[in-house]
N, C-alpha and C positions, 0 to 999 in steps of 0.2 A: 464628721462628713466634710467632704470637700465644700467649702463656700461655693465655688465655681459651680459645681453640680446643683446646689442648692439654688443659685441664680437662674440655672436653667429651668428648674421647676417653678420658680416665682414667675419667670418670664412666660412659661407655658400658661400658667393661670391667668396672667394679662390677656394673652390671645384667645383663650375660650370665653373670656367675658365681654370685651367691647373693642370695636374700632377695626380689628385686623382682618384680612382677607386670607391668612394662612395659619396653618399650626405645625411647628417643628415637631416631627414625630420621633426621629432618630438622629444621633450623632455619635460619630466615631473619630477620635482624634489620637494624633500620635505626636508627641513632643520631644525633642533632643537638645541638650545643651552642649556646647563644646567642653573640652576638659576644664573643669572646675578646680580651683587650687583651694585646699583647706587652709583655714586661718592659721598663720604662725607655722606653716609647714611648705615644703616644695613639693608635696605629694598631691596628686589630683586624681578625680573621678568624673566619669560622664554620668549624666542623670537622664534617664529614659523615662517617659511616662505614657501609658496607653489608657484610654478611657473610652467607655461606650455607655450610651444611655438610650433606652427606648420607652416612649410614653404612649399609653393606650387609653383614649378617652371614651366613654359610652354615655350617650346622652340618654338620660332616664326620662326626664320630661321637659317642658319649657323652663323649669327653674332649677333643676338638679342635674348634674354630669359627673358620672363616676370617674375617677383617676387612677389607673395603676401605672407605675413607672419602675423600671428595672436599671439599675446602676452598677456597673463594673468599672474598675480601675486597679492599674498596678504600676509601681514604682520600682526602678532597678538603680541601685547606686551602693558605693562604698559608705559604710557609716562611718569609718575613722581611718586614718592613715596607716595605723597598726593593723588593719585588716586586709588581707589580699585580694579577697573575692567581693563581688558585690552581692548585696542582700536584695531579695524581691519582697516588697510590702504590696499586699493586695486587699481589695475589700470587695464585697458583693453586699449591695443594699436594695431594698424595695421600699416603695412609696405607696402607700395606700389611702385613699380618701375620696373626698368629694367637693365639688364647687356648688354652692347654693347663691341664685341670684335673688336677693332681698326684694329689689325694685329695679327700675330702669337704670338707676345710677350706680347702686351698690350690689357688689357681689362678694363673697368669701370664701376662700379655699381652705379646706381643713384636712390634714395629711398626718398619717402616723408613719414612722421611717425607722424600721429596725435594720440593722447590718451586721455582718461579720467584717473585722478588720485586723489583719494580722500578718505575720511573715508565712503563713499557711502551712508550716511545717507540722502542725498539729492544731486542730480546730479545738479550741476549749472556751469556757465561759468567759475567760479574760478578753476574749477578742470580740465579745458581743456588745453593740451599743444600741439605744433606743432613743430616737428622737421624734420630734413633732413640730408642726408648722401651722400657723394661722396667718392668713394673709388676707387683707381686705383691699379691693380695688374700687375706687370712686371716680365715676365718670364726670369729667368737666364738662366736655363737648365731644363731638364726632372725631376729633384729632388730638385730644388731651386726656389722660387720666392720672389720678394719684394713686398711691399705694402705700400701705403701712401695715407692719404685722411683727410677728416674733418667731423665731426658730430657736428651738432648745434640744440639746443631745447630751447624752451621757458619755463624753469622751474619756480616754484613758486617763487624762489629766486632771479630770472633775468635770462638774456641770459646766457647760458650754451654751451661752445664750447670744442671740444676735438679733438685737432691734433692728427693723427694716422700715426706711421710709425713703421714697422717691417718686419719680414721675416717667411716664411713656408719652412720647410725642411722634406723631406722624404728620408730615407736611401734607397740605390738600393735594399737591402734585403725587404724593406717596414717593418721591425721590429722596427725601431727607428724614432720616429717622433718629431719634434720641432716646436713650433709655439710661437714666441716671438714678443711682441709688447711693445708700450709705455704704454698701458693701462692694458695689462693682459699677461699671457704667459702659455704654456702647453708643457711638455716634459714627453714623455710616450715610453716605450719599452714592445715589445711583448715577455713576458718571456716564455710561451709556446704557443701552437697553439690556445688555449682559454684564457689564462689568460694575461691579460695586467696591468701593474704598472706603475704609473707615479705620477706627482705633477703639481699643477697648482696655480696661484696667480691671483686675480682678484680685480680690483678697482671698487668699486660699489656707485653709486650716484643716488639718486632718490628724489622727493619731492612730496607732497600731500597736497590738500586744505583740511582744516578741516571746517566741516558744522558748529559745535557748538564751541564757544570759551571754552577753557579748563581752561585758566589763566587769564581771564580777559573779557571785553565786546567787545572787537574788534575782527574782523575776523582773524584767525591764519592760519598757515600751519606748516607741519612736513617735516624736512630734514634729509635725511639720507647720510652719506659719511663714507664708510668703504674700508679697504685694508684686503682681506682676503687670506690665505694661505691653501691648501689642499694637503694631499697625498691620493691617491686613489688606488683602484682595480676594474678593469673592467671584468665582465664575460658574455659570452653570455647565456641569460635564454630561447631564442627560436630563430627560424630563423630571422635574420635581428633585433632582439631586445636584448639589452644589459642593463646590470645592472651594476651602479658605486656605489661602497661604498666609503664614504669619510669622513676623520677626519681631522680637521684643526683647525686653530686659527686665531682670528681677531686682526691682527697687529695694526691697527687703528679701532677706532669704535666712530662714533658721532652720536647720535639720538636726534634732537634738534628741539625745537617749538619756532617760531617766530611770531610776529605779520604780517598780510598778507601784510601791507604796508612797512614792514622792508626788503629791498633788499640789494643786493650786486652790485658793479659796473659791475663786470664780474665774471662769473665761467669759470675757465680754467682747465680742466682736474680735478684733485685733489685738485686744489688750488682756493681761492677766492681774487679777488682784489677788495679793497674798503669795506672790510668787517668789519663795525662797528655795527653789529646788537646786540639788546639786548636780549640775552638768557631767555626764560620764564621758562624752566624746568630744571630738573637735570639730567645730562647725565649718560649713562651707562659706566661701566667699560670695558675693552678689556676682551676676554675670549674664550674658546674652543667651537667650534661648530661641529655638525656632520650631514651629508648630503646623501641622496639617490636619485640617478638619474636614470630614465628608458629612454633608448634612443632608436629610431627606426631610423636604418641605411640602406638606400637603395642603393645596389650595382649598378654601372654603366656597 
């Protein structure tokens, strides 16, 4: 699962718990890179990504809220200089669960997250992944809360765990907002009544089953692991609808193909333990990227 999508679910769980006066229900984003050069090669490829998620909360009673979330994404790029055409990698995921408020200060979100992630040439069991999330939010005061939890998923490369610790702060004037965690962060300031400026950083991890082998005769999978930094401007384009224009840089970027049987001992956030996999393709270099996001924000 893309950690950045996980971050959206985590941030959403904070919103339904404490302090905030809005909920982000839907997000549509499109990102594009300039021509990226492969390592040790003059060949290049452009990377396009399209992502959508919609979250539906249903309040059951004063302590429990049902959460349903749909997540779609696609990535298009050349996997290797030897391949003339780009490959499209896509995923469809659902997050189902609930948030329970244990007290005025503590609430915990529990989610089960199944998904299909592959090149979608043929839907097989190899593209199925199953994840889960438990996230606790502890309210310090009206402007600050802490959060901690754990995300787990059965990625193509093996078991993947993401410990999660961080905080959310909203200034009394509601003009400054800071959301800092072990996997991502966002700091922004309301410059005028309409213009919001900020910066964010996200660790992104995902994997996809490949239906046809590209580099041999054995089944293969694609694994992506990046860290991306963006500066952005947010502006309202209609009632409750906001546009984010973002420019950034990929601090780390790995797009790799391995045989399906080539696993790691454990994936832990942005690190891999027991990783002696045999790389089949030529990785991409780091580079700039640009992104547009359309955000539907529902006021409470």
